C-alpha positions in Angstrom: 79.0 25.4 -40.0 79.0 29.2 -40.1 80.1 31.0 -37.0 78.3 34.2 -36.2 80.1 36.6 -33.8 78.2 38.7 -31.2 79.3 41.8 -33.2 77.9 40.5 -36.4 74.7 39.4 -34.8 74.2 42.9 -33.2 74.9 44.6 -36.5 72.4 42.4 -38.4 69.8 43.0 -35.7 70.2 46.7 -35.9 69.8 46.7 -39.7 66.7 44.5 -39.4 65.1 46.9 -36.9 65.4 49.9 -39.2 62.1 49.1 -40.8 58.6 50.1 -39.5 57.2 46.6 -39.3 59.5 45.8 -36.4 57.7 48.2 -34.1 54.1 47.7 -32.9 53.2 51.0 -34.4 53.9 52.5 -37.8 56.6 55.0 -36.9 60.1 54.1 -38.3 62.5 53.3 -35.6 65.3 55.9 -35.0 68.6 54.8 -33.4 67.4 56.0 -30.0 64.1 54.2 -30.3 65.9 51.1 -31.5 68.0 51.2 -28.3 65.1 51.8 -26.1 63.0 49.1 -27.6 65.9 46.6 -27.3 66.3 47.5 -23.6 62.6 46.7 -23.1 62.8 43.4 -25.0 66.0 42.4 -23.2 64.4 43.2 -19.8 61.3 41.2 -20.6 63.3 38.3 -21.9 65.4 38.2 -18.7 62.2 38.2 -16.6 60.6 35.5 -18.8 63.0 32.9 -17.4 61.1 33.3 -14.2 57.8 32.5 -16.0 54.9 34.3 -17.6 53.6 35.9 -14.4 56.9 37.5 -13.7 56.7 39.6 -16.8 54.4 42.4 -15.6 54.8 45.6 -17.5 55.9 47.5 -14.3 58.5 44.9 -13.6 59.8 45.1 -17.1 59.9 48.9 -16.9 61.8 48.8 -13.6 64.3 46.3 -15.1 64.8 48.4 -18.2 65.2 51.6 -16.1 62.2 53.4 -17.5 58.6 54.2 -16.8 55.7 51.8 -17.5 54.1 54.4 -19.8 57.3 54.4 -21.9 57.0 50.6 -22.3 53.4 51.0 -23.4 54.5 53.4 -26.1 56.2 50.4 -27.8 54.0 47.5 -26.7 50.3 47.9 -25.9 50.1 44.8 -23.8 52.2 42.2 -21.9 51.3 39.5 -24.5 52.3 41.8 -27.4 55.7 42.4 -25.6 56.3 38.7 -24.9 55.5 37.7 -28.5 58.0 40.3 -29.6 60.6 38.7 -27.3 59.7 35.3 -28.8 60.2 36.6 -32.3 63.6 38.1 -31.4 64.6 34.9 -29.7 63.7 32.8 -32.8 65.5 35.3 -35.0 68.7 34.9 -32.9 68.3 31.1 -33.0 68.0 31.1 -36.7 71.0 33.4 -37.2 73.3 31.4 -34.8 72.1 28.0 -36.0 72.3 28.8 -39.8 74.2 26.1 -41.7 74.9 24.2 -38.5 73.1 21.1 -39.6 74.9 18.1 -40.9 74.0 15.3 -43.4 72.7 15.4 -46.9 69.2 14.1 -46.3 66.9 17.1 -46.1 64.5 15.4 -43.7 67.4 14.6 -41.4 68.3 18.3 -41.4 64.7 19.2 -40.7 64.6 16.9 -37.7 67.9 18.2 -36.5 66.7 21.8 -36.5 63.3 20.9 -34.9 65.0 19.1 -32.1 67.7 21.8 -31.6 65.0 24.5 -31.5 63.0 22.4 -29.0 66.0 21.7 -26.8 67.0 25.3 -26.6 63.5 26.7 -25.8 62.5 23.9 -23.4 65.8 23.9 -21.5 63.9 26.4 -19.3 60.2 25.3 -18.8 59.4 28.7 -17.3 60.8 30.5 -20.3 59.0 28.2 -22.7 55.7 28.9 -20.9 56.3 32.7 -21.1 56.9 32.5 -24.8 54.2 30.0 -25.8 51.3 31.1 -23.5 50.7 34.5 -25.2 50.9 32.8 -28.6 48.0 30.5 -27.7 45.7 33.2 -26.6 46.8 36.2 -28.7 44.2 38.7 -29.8 44.3 42.3 -31.1 47.8 43.6 -31.8 49.2 40.5 -30.1 47.6 38.4 -32.8 49.7 40.2 -35.4 52.8 39.5 -33.3 51.8 35.8 -33.1 51.5 35.6 -36.9 55.1 37.0 -37.2 56.2 34.4 -34.7 54.6 31.6 -36.7 56.2 32.9 -40.0 59.6 33.0 -38.3 59.2 29.4 -37.1 58.2 28.3 -40.6 61.1 30.2 -42.0 63.5 28.4 -39.7 62.3 25.0 -41.0 62.3 26.1 -44.6 65.8 27.3 -44.2 66.9 23.9 -42.9 66.0 22.0 -46.0 67.5 24.6 -48.4 67.1 23.8 -52.1 66.6 20.1 -51.6 62.8 20.3 -52.1 60.4 22.2 -54.2 59.3 25.6 -52.8 55.7 24.5 -52.5 56.5 21.2 -50.8 59.1 22.8 -48.6 56.7 25.5 -47.4 53.9 22.9 -46.8 56.2 20.6 -44.8 57.5 23.6 -42.8 54.0 24.8 -42.0 52.8 21.4 -40.8 55.9 20.9 -38.7 55.6 24.4 -37.3 52.0 23.7 -36.1 53.0 20.3 -34.6 56.0 21.9 -32.9 54.1 24.7 -31.3 51.2 22.5 -30.1 53.7 20.0 -28.5 55.9 22.7 -26.9 52.7 24.2 -25.5 51.8 20.8 -24.0 55.3 20.6 -22.5 55.0 24.1 -21.1 51.7 23.1 -19.5 53.4 20.0 -18.0 51.2 17.6 -19.9 54.0 15.8 -21.7 57.7 15.4 -21.2 60.5 16.8 -23.3 61.3 13.2 -24.5 57.7 12.9 -25.7 58.0 16.2 -27.6 61.1 14.9 -29.4 59.4 11.6 -30.3 56.4 13.3 -31.7 58.5 15.7 -33.8 60.5 12.7 -35.1 57.4 10.9 -36.1 56.0 13.9 -37.8 59.2 14.4 -39.9 59.0 10.7 -40.9 55.4 11.1 -42.0 56.4 14.1 -44.0 59.2 12.2 -45.6 56.8 9.6 -46.9 
């Protein structure tokens, strides 16, 4: 298992943010803009633990210590902002969890990562709702953020199997599991199924992929 320190995680995130695609607009992020954007995302993420409705732009701005108009300079809508939070949360999960799986069977590793990802997100049903709800109904610029979220989830699952499967098969399996994962986490967030049922469905999906 690889241990990632808080300092290493912050350094990696800063480097990653130094590219234009990390911002909703096209302007390359300067150090000051990176810090401001991170404050906004951190504020929204903290509010997200109270649920989707708690993440109003004015509330995020107040928590981040800035005006609502400043928040809108980075994120044109609440859903766009929450999907950016979801992306960052997924990136942190992948960075911290990398190489933490055990066992030689690639489908066992795939199941381990899927269940770990589910357990961490769904440990707070309100937070799960705040992350998943904008993904389900994303449009406009939020749709672009939703696509980035999906690619990140697929990347997490691809990374779990490593070189044990062909690139095409690995990507296909990861995409299928990603869609199943999202639909079932959404059902959990909407209180239609239990966390145990989510885990059972993911396990069955991995077994079907193995066949």
